[in-house]
N, C-alpha and C positions, 0 to 999 in steps of 0.2 A: 493325729489331728489336734490342732490347738483348740481349746474350748473358749467359747465366747464369754468373757467376763466383763460385763458392762461397768460394774462399779470401779474396777481398776482403770479401765480405758477412760472413763468419763472424768475421774479425778485427775488423771494424767493430763488430758487435753485442756481441762478448765484451768489448771495451774499454768500450763504453757501459754494459753491465751492471755491470762492475767499478766504474766511476766513480760510477754512480748507486746502487750497492748495491741493485740491483733485488730481490735475493732475501734480503735481511736480514730477520730475524724478531725482533720484540720482544714482550714480554708485552702483550697487549691483550684484556682480559676481555670487551670488547664483541663479539669475534669468536670463532668456533669454531676451536680450534687443530687442526692436523693434523701429527703427528710421524711421518713416514716415515723408516726407517733401513735402510741397507745395511751389511753387515759391513765395517768399515774394514780396509784391506789391509796386509799386510806389505810395506814398500817395498824390494823386492829390486833388485839391480843391473841386472837385465834390463829393468826398466820394465814397463809394462802390455803385455799381449798382448790380442788381440781378445776373449778370453774374459772379461776383467775388466769391460769396459763393459756387458756384457749385463744384469746385475742393476742396475747404476748407472742405465742408461738406462731400464729398466723402471719403477723407482720415480720417476725424474725425470719420466717421462710422467705418472704419477699425481699427483706433486707439482705440476706445472705446471697440470694440469687442475683440481686442487683449489683452487689460487690463483684461477683464473678463476671457480671456484664461490663465491669470496668468503671462503675459509677462510684462517686465519693459519698458513702452512706453515713449519715449521722442518725443513729438510733439510740435515743437517750431514755433515762428512767429517773424518777424522783418520787417525792412523797407529799401527798396532800394531807398534812399532819395536824392541822388545827381542827377543832370540832368538838361536838357534844360527847361522843363516847369516851374520849380521854378525860374530859372534865367530870363526867359521871363517875368514872373509875377513881379519879382523884378525890371526889367528895366521899365516896363509900370507903376508901382505903387509906385516907389521910396521907396520900403520896402525891408529890408534884406531878402534874401531867407531863412535864418535860421528861421526867425520868422514865415513865412507862412508854412514852412515845419513842424515846431513843432505843429502849429495849425492843420494842415492836419492829422498829425500822431495821435493826440489826438482824432480827429473825427473818424478816421478809427478804432482805438483801441476800442472806445466806441461802434461802430457798431458791431465789431466782438464779443465783450463781450455779446451784446444783442442777438446774434444768438446762443450763447451757445457753442462755439468751446472749445474743451478740450486742449487748448494750455497751455504749461508751461510758464506762463508770466514772471517767474523769469529769463528766458533765452532770453528775448527780446533784439534784437540788432538793431542798426541804423548806416547805412554806413557813415553818416555825423558826427558821434561822433569821435573826435580825438583819443580816446582810441581804436576805431575800425580801422580807416584808417591808424593809425600808422603801422598796420601789412600789409595793402595793400602796403604801401611804403617799408616796410621791404622786402616783396616778390619781389618787383620791383628791389631793390638793389641786391638781390641774383641773379636775372636773368641777371642783368648788369654784375655782377662778372663772370657769366658763359658764357658770350657772347651772351645771348639770347635777350638782350635789346640793341638797337643800334640806332643811328641817321642816317637818310637817306633822300635824296631828293625824294619825291614821289608825284604823282598826287592825289589831293584831290578834293572833291566837294566843290566849293567855292561860297559863297553868296556875291556878290559885294555890296549888300545893308546892310546886317548885319555885314559884314566884318569878317565872321567866316567860318572855315571849317565845313562841315556837314558830318555826317555818312550817309551811303546809305539809312538807314531807315528814315532819316530826309529830303529826297528828294522825292517829290510827283509829278509825271508827269513832271519831269524836273524842278520843281520849289521848292524854299525854303519853308519848312513847316511853318516856323516862319513868313515870310513876303510876300511870294508869288512871290519873284523876280526870274528871270531866273538864274539857277545855272550854273556856269562855271567850267571847270577843270583847276586847277592851281597847279604848282609845289611848294611845301613847304617843308622846312626841318622839319621832323617829327621824333618823337620817334617811333620805330617799335619793336614789339615782334616777335621773330623767331618761330612762331607756325609751320612753314614748317619743322623744325627739328624733329617734332613729328608726321608728316603726316602718315608714315607707321604704327606707333603704334596706332594712333587714329583710323585707319581702322582695323588692325589685332586684337586689344584687344576687339573689339565689340563681338567677338566670346565668350568672357568670361562673358558677362552680359546678363541679361534678359530684353531686350528692345523690345517694340512692333516692328514688322518687318518694318512698315512704318517709324519708327524713325531711325532704323539702315540704311534703304535705303536712307533717306534724308541726314544722316551724310556721308555715302559713296559717294553719288552723289556730295555733296558739296566739299568734299576733291578732288574728281575726279582723282583718280590714273589711269594712263594708261601706257602701255609699247609700245615702238616704237624705233625711232631713230632720232637723230639730223642729218640732211643732209645739205651739203653745196652746194648752187647754186652760181656759179661765176658770177660777173657782166661782161658783154661783154667789152673787151678792157681795163679792169681795174684790178688792183691787189687787188680785194675786193671780199668778199663772203657774200652772204645772207644765214644765217642759218635758217632752218625751222625745227620745231619738227613735226613729223608725226607718227601716230599709224599704218599707212599703207604704209611702204616704197615699198611694192610690187606693188603699183599703180603709181610709178614715171613715167613709160612710157606713162601714160595717162595725165600727167601734160601739160596743154596748156597755162597757164599764172600763174603769182604769184600775191599775194596781200600783201601789207604792211599796218600797222596801220598808221593813220595820224600823230601819235606822233613818228614814227620810226626815229632814229637819222640819218639814211642814207639820209633822205630828206634834212636836214640842211647841212650835209657834202658835198653833191654834188649839192647844190642849184645853183651854177654858171653854171653847166652843164645842168640843167633842164630848158627847154625852156618855160614850162608853170608853173613855180614856183608860180607866183601870184595866179593862179587858184587853186593850191594845198593849198596855205596858206588860201585862203578863205574857202575852203572845211574843212580844219583843224579847223578853227574857228567855223563853223557850227557843227562839231562833238563835240567840247568842251561844247556845250550847252546841250548835251544829257548825261544821266547817262549810266554807263556800261550796266545796265539791259536793257535800251531802245536800246542801240546799238546792243546788242547780242541777247537777248531773244525776244524783241518786234519788231525787225527790219524786217518787211515783205517786204518793198519796197527797193530793193538793189540800192544803189547809189555808185558812185565812179568816180575817175579821172585817166586816163592812163598817166603814166609818159612819157613825151616827152623828150628823151635824155638819158634814162637809160633802159637797157634790161638785161635779165639774160640768162644763159646757163644751159639747163637741163643736170645734171652730168652723166646720164645714156645713153643718145642718142646724146648729144652735140647739140641739136636743140636750136635755139634762141627763147626765149619767152618774151612777154611783161610783164611789172610790173605795177600793178595798186595800187592806194591808195583807201581804202574803210574803213568806220567806223565800219563795222561788225567784223573787226580784231582788237583785243585789245592788247595794249602793255603789259598789265598785265598778259597775258596768253602765255605760250611758249616763243617764241622769238620776238613776234610782227610781224611775217611774216608767210605766209602760202603758200604752193604749192596748186594749184587748179586743182582738177580732176573732171571736170563737169559731166562726164559720170556716176560717182558713188557717187556723193554728191549732195543733193537737193539744198543746199545753193549755191554751185558753179555752178550748172546747171542753176538756175534762173539767176545768174549773167551773165553766158556765153550767155544765150539766149537773155538777154536784150541788151548786148553789142556786139552780133554777134561774139563770140569767137569760135574756133574749139572745137569739142567734140569727144574724142577718147575713145571708150570702151576698157578696158583691161581685162575684164572677159566675157566669152560667156554667153548669156542668150537670151531667147525668149521674155522676158519682155521688155516693153517700157523703154527708158532712162528717168530719171537716174535709174540705177539698184544699189540700196544701199545694198541689201542683196547679197553679193558676196561670202559668205562662202562656198556655194555649187558649185560655178562655177569653171571653168578651165581658167588659164591665157592665154590671146591672145594678139597679137600686142605688145609683151613684150620681144622680143629677147630671151635671155637665160632663161627667166622664163616661156616661152610658154609651155603649157601642164601640168603645175604644179597645184596642189590644192592651195587654198588660204593660208592654214597653211604652206605648203612647200614653196610657193613663198615668203611669208613674211620672213621666216627663211633665205632663200637663198639671198634675197635682202639685209638683214641686214649684212650677212656675206660678200657680195660683197662690200657694202659701207665701211665696216671696213677694209677689205683687201686692197682696193684701196685708203684708206685714204680720203674718200669723206664724212666722218662723223663717228658717233659712236652710239651704242645701248644706249637707254636712257629710264629711267622711269620718267614720268612727273606727275605733280599735278595741278589741277585747283586752289587749295588752295594757297592763297598769304599770306605773313607775315602781321601781324595785325597792322594797323595804330593806335597807342596808344595815340597820342597827341590830345588835344582839346584846342583851343585858347579861353578858357572861364574861368569864375571865379568859378562857383559853381561845383567844383570837387576836388578830392584829389590832392594837389600839388605834382608834380613829384620831388622826393628828390634828385635832381642832381644839381651840381654847375659847371660852366664853368670857367676855369682858363687859362689864356694865356700861362702859363708855362706847366701845367699838362693836359690840355684838359678837357674832361668831367670826373668829379670825384663825387662819391656818397657822400651824407651827412653822417657824422659819425653816426653809428647806435644808439649811446647813446644820440644823439640829436633829435631822432625821438619822436613824429611826427613833421614834418614840418607843422605847422598850417596855415590855411587860415587866412590872416590878415583882419581886418575890413577895408572896403573901402567905399567911398561915391558914386562912379559910377560903375555900373556893365557892361557898354557897352564896346565893344572891342575898341582898339586903332585905329587910322586912318590907321595904317600900317597893321592892321589885327592881331596884337599880343593880347594876353590875357590882360584883365584889370589889372592883377597883374603887368604887365610891367610898369605901371604908379606909382607903390608904391616903391619909392627909398629905404625906410627902409627895405623893403622885398627883393628887388633885390640885393642890395649891401651887400656883405658878404666877408668872407675870405676863401681861399682854404683849405679844410681839410687836404691836403697833405703838401703843402709848406708854408701855412700861408699868402700868398700874396693876394692882392685884387682880388675878383672874383665876378661873377654874378650868381644868382640863376636862374634855369629854371623857366619860368613863364607860360608854358603850364600846363594844369591840365590833370588828367586821365579821360578816358571816363567812362560813367555810368557802363559799363560792368565790370570795375575793381572790385568794391565792391561785385558784384554778382557772381564773379568767384570762391570765396572761402568762402562765408558766412556760408555755411552748417558746416564748420569746427569750426567756432567760437561758434556756438550754443552748442557745446560739453563742452565749458569752457569759457563762455562769459565775465567773470570778471577777467581774468588772465592778469596781467600787465607785466609778464616776458616773455611770449611767446604766439604764436597763440592760443594754448591750451596745457594742460599738456599731456604728453605721456600716462598717465593712462586714461585720458578722451578720447583721440583719439583711443587708443587701444580698449576701451570698446564700444564706441558709433559708431565709423566709421567702414566700410562705411555706407552711408545711405542705408536703406533696401528697401525703396520704394519712388521714386520721381515722383510726378505728376506735369505737367505743360502744357502750350499751345503748339500746334504744331508749332506756329510761332517762338518758342524759341528752337526748336530741332536742329537747325544748329548753329547759332552764339553763343548764351549763353551756350548751352550744350557743344559745341565744345571748347569754351574758357575755360569753367570750367574744362573739362576733361584734357585740356592742362596744366592748372595751377596745377591741382592735380598730374599729372604725373611728373611735374617738382619737386614739393614738395616731392614726393616719391623718386625721384632720389637723392635729397639732404638729405634724411633721416628724414623728418619732419612728414610724414604720413605713416601709416603701410600698405596701400594697393595701388595697381596700378590704380584702378578705384574708382571714388568718389561715384558712385551710382550702387547698385546691380540691381535695376529694375527701368524702366522709362515707364510711361504711359502718355497718353494725353487725354484731354477732349474736347468735342465739345462746340462750342460757343452757348450762349443763345441769340436768336434774339428777337426783339421787337414784339409787337402785329401784326405789319404790315409785319413781315417776313424779315425785314431789320436789319442790325447791329445797336445796340443801340447807339444813339448819341444825344447830346443836340440839334443840328441843325434840326434833324428829329422830335424831340419832342416825341420820343418813349422810353425814358429811364424809367425804373421802379426802384423806390427807395425801397430798402429792409426795410427801417424804416417804410414806409407806410404799407407794408405787415405785419410787426410785430405788428404794432399798431392795425390794423384792424382784423388780423387773428391769430397772434401769431408766435413766432419764430419756434416752432415745426411744424407748418403748412408750413412755408417757407422751412424748411429743408426737410420735407416729399415731398412737391411738387417738389423741385429741384432734388430729387433723383428718383421721380416717373415719371417725365415728358417725359422720353424717354431714348434710349440707351445712356449711359454716354459718349461714344466716338463720338457721332454724334451731329450735329447741332439740336437745339430744339427751337421751337417758344413759347414765353410766352403766357399763357392763364389764364385770371382771373377765368374762369369757372373751370379750373383745380385746381386752388388754393382753390376755394370754395368746390370742391369735397373732397380735402384732409382735409380741416377743418371739414367737416361732418364726415369723417372717424374717425378722432381723437375724436370727440364728442362721437361717438359710442363706441370707446375704453374706454373713460372715464366712460361711463355709464355701461360698462361691469362688473364693480365691484358690481353692484346690483344683478348680477346672481351668485355671488360667495357663495359657501357653503363649509363647512369643508370637508377636504379630502386630504390625503397626497399622493394619487396616481392619475394618469390620469384617467379621465372618460373613461369607456370601449368603449363608442361610439366614443370618440375622439382620442383614443390611437394611432391609425395608422396615422391619419391626423397630430397629433402633432409631431410625430417622422419624418414624411415626411417633415413637415415644418421646423423643426430644421435643417435637412440635407440641404434642398434647400436654406434656408436663410444663413446658414453658408457658403455654397459653393458660393452663389451669391455675398455675401459681399466681399469675397476674390477675386472675378473675376470681380468686378465693375458692376455687373448686378443688380443694386439696384432696378430698376423698376420691375423686375420679383420677387425679394425678397419681395417687398412691396405688390405686387399682391397676392403672396402666403399668406401673413399675412392677407390681406383683405378677402381672401377666407376662411381662418380658422376662422376669426371673424364671418363670416356669419354662419358657422357651429355651432359655440358656441351659437350664438343668436337663431338659429333655435332650438337647443336642449333645451334652456330655463334655463339651470342651468349648472354651471361648478364647479370643485373642486378648492381649493386653489392652488393645484399643477398645474392644467391647467392654471390658471391665472398667477401664478408666472413665468412659462415658457414663456407665451405669452408676458408679458410686458418686460421680459428680452430680448427676441428676437427683440422687437421693440425699446428697449432703445437706441442703437447707432444712430437711425434715429430721435427719439423724446425723448431726454433724460430728459427734464423737466417734461413732463406729466408722464412718466413711473416712475420717482423717486417719484413723488407725489402719484401715485397709490400704489406703494410699501409701502409707509408710511401709507396710508389710510387703506391698507389691514392688517397692523400690523405685517409685516415681520420684522425680526431682522436687525438692522443696516441700511445701505443705499444700494440701488440697485447696485451702482458702486463698492461695496465691495463683491458682490456675484460672482458666477462662471458661465461661459457661458454653456448653456444646452448641454448635449451630447445625441445623438440619439442611439436607440437600433436597431441594424441591423435586428434583428428578428421581429421587429415591424414596418418595413417599408412598409408592405403590409398586406392585410387582409388574414386570414387563409381560409376563405370561399369566393367563388366568385359566380356570377350569370353565370352559364354555358349554352350557347345556345344548344338546342337540335334540330337536323335536322332529317327529315324523307324524305328519297330519295332526299337529297340535299337541301331541303327547310326548313328554320327555322320554327318550329311549336310550340315552347315554350322555357321556361328557367327553370332551377332548381338551387336552392342554395345548394352548395356542397363544401366540402373541396377540396383544390387544389390538394391534394394527394390521393383523394379517388380512390378505385379500380373500374375496369370496372363493376363488379357485383353491387357495391353500386350505380353507376351511372345508370345502367339499372333499378334497383329497384325504384329509385326516379323518373326516366323518365316515367316509366309505371304508376306511381301514379299521374302524372301531367295530368289534365283533357284534355287539348287540344291535347297533344301528344298522350294520350291513345286512343283518337277517331280515330287516323290514324293507330295505330298498333294493336288494339284489334282484336284477332282471327287470326292474320297473323303470318307467320313464318319469322324470320330474315334470309335473305340471306347473310347479312354481317353486322358486327358491327365495326364502326371505332371510336376509342376512344383515344383522346390525353388528358391526365390529365391536368386540368387547362386551356384547350383550347377549345375543342369541342367534342360533341358526335353526330355521324351521324348513323342513323339506316336505313339500306337498306332492304325493305320488298318486 
C-alpha cells in the first residue's frame, strides 16, 4: 500500500500549476466569466494566521467548481500595503516601510502558494506600486474637478504624542492605538470627499444587488437616512435661532429643554453673556477626550451643564425652555442641537430625570414613561394636533412649521463626508498644489504619479504635519496653471484609498494608459461574488461603492454597482475561544499545520469546522480528524475496479451527493457538503469495491476542497489529462432516490413488519407482499379486512 505523503504531493502540484499557469484567465467572449473576489490582505510582519485562509479557501472552492463547470474564472490576489503598521515599524526600527512591506508580501505570497489557492498570480497588484497609485491619484483629481474633493476645517481624532490625526478605528478606548496616549479632538484643515452626495443612491441601489440581509442592514443603518424637518427655536431676547433637525416634529409640544453639542458655535458667540462659561469650557475639554462612538453609543451615564444666560423659545407654544450642553449631542450629526422630548425618548428621559426637568407626554398610553412606541397612540397636550394619529400629526406639524416659516421639511443622513487626509508618510501623495494666485490646483495628469520621495525620518513634524512637509525638494514646485512658485500638498491618502477601486485593476493590471481597458472592464466587471469580513461592510464597502458610482458617472466603468453579490464569513477563534493575538499566545500558524498535516487537511478542516458565516473555535482534534479522512480517501484507490458506470449499490447515493455538494458549495455550506462526501466514502468502503466511474466522480467532487490529493489520485488512476481539465459531475434527477423502499405495514394501527416494495406498487401488490411477511401474517391470518389504507410509498394499514 502506498502511503499518503501530502508534503510531496502538494509541492509537486503547486509547481505544476505555476509552470502551466493553470489558473490564468484571459478575455474569452465565448465563455461565461466568473469573477470571485476576496478582500486583499494587509501584509503584516506576522504573516498569515489560520483565520486568513478561511475566506480565501471558501471562494477558491467555488472558483475551482465553476472552472469545472466550464466558466472562465478570474480569481485574483494582491496587497493592501500602505498604512500605519508599516510606518510604525519604520519609525521604531529606522527602516524604510517599503523594505518591510516587500519582505512581508513575499512571506504572504509564499504562504498562499503553499495552501494551493487557484489565484491568477499574473494579475497580482500592490497599492504601494507607483504604477498602481498613479490611478488612485487620477481618480482623486477627477473628484476634485467635479467638486467632490474639497478642503475643510473639521474635527479629527488627534494624538498629542504621535502628532498625527487618527481614523476612528485607530482609537481604542479613547487612546491612540500606536502609543496609548489620550486622544483629543482637534480642528484641522483636511481634504474631504463628498460621499454624502451619493447617500440616496448608496441606499436605493442596494435593491439591485445580492447582498446578505445583515450586510444591507449595516449599510442602511450607517448611512442613516431619515425624514423630518429643520425647526427653528428662537433665543430669548436675541435675534438668533437655534435650528434642530427632528424626525418627529409632531412631538414639539412635549419639548421641555434643548441640548447643544459642546462644540456648538453659539457657545463661543455668546460667551460674554454666559455666566458659567468657564464651567462649559471645562466640560468641552472633557468631551474632547472621548471618541464620537464613546459619546453617542457608549454614553450610559448622562452628563451636562445648563447654560446660565441663554434660553430658547418653543416655536409652537412660545414657552421658555432651558438650553443644556451635553456630549451625547454631536456636532457632526444634524445641526449639533436637539430638542428634548423626555416623555418619548429614553436618552432624553434619563437626562430629564437626572437633572429634574419637566416631562410632558404628547401621546396617550397606559404604559410607563418613556413611551417610545407612539405610532399607535393619539396626540394629547398638543393644541391643534390633539386627537390625531402619529402619521397625521407628523404631516400636519410639518405643514404648520413650513406655513408659519418656522422651518422646513428635511431629509437627513447620519453619513458624513469622508475625511481623506492623513498627516503621514506611508500613503499615496495627494496630487494637489497650492498657489497663492490660483488656490488649490491639481497636478497635471501627464505628471502622475506623484511619487513618495525617499526620506530619512518618518516621524511627523512638531506642528503635526506629514513628514513630507520637511522635504523642500518635494514641497516646492510651480503652479500647473500660472507657473508661479507653489507648494505641494504634504498630506497623504488614507489606506482606504487603494482598496476602494483595486478590484477594477485586477481586470487589466499592467495597463499604463488607463485604470483598465474598456474591453477588460466590459468583460470582467462587475465582480460576481465578493466575500469579506463583517467589519468591512460599512466603511470599506461603502467607500468602494461610492468610488465606483463616481467612476460610472464619468463613464469609466460600465455598471452602477461594483459587486453583484456580497457575503461575509465568521472569525476563527483560538483554542481558548478568544480572538487570536500574539499577546494571548493563541495564534495558530498555517505553516505548522501544513508541515504536520498537509495543505489539503488545512483546507478541509477550515471548510468543515462549522457554519461559514459563524464564529468557529480552532481544534487540533478536528484537524487530525480531517487528516484521517483524507488518508481514507487516498486509500480508496485500492478498491477501484474497471467499470464505466456507477455501481448499482451506489448509484442513488452518488447522484444525491452530486446534487448536495453542488448546491452546498454555491451556498457556502461547505461543512455539510464535506459531511455528505464523508458519508459516501463510508458507503464505498463498506461495499468493498467501486468502479472507476464511482471513483472519478468522488475525487472530482472533493477536488475544490482538497485539490492536491485529488489531482494525484486522478493521475494514479490513469485518467486522461489532469483533473482540473475535466467537467463537474451532473446528477440524474431520476436517480436521486431508490425505486424501492422499505414500507411499514400496520395492523390496526400498530407497525407489525416491513416489506420491500416499489414506490409505485399497486394496493394488490402491497397486500400480496404483506400477507407473505411472517410477522404480519400472524396478525391477519384467517381474518377479514374491515378496511385497507394504502398510500403508495408511505404506508399500508390493515384494519381487521
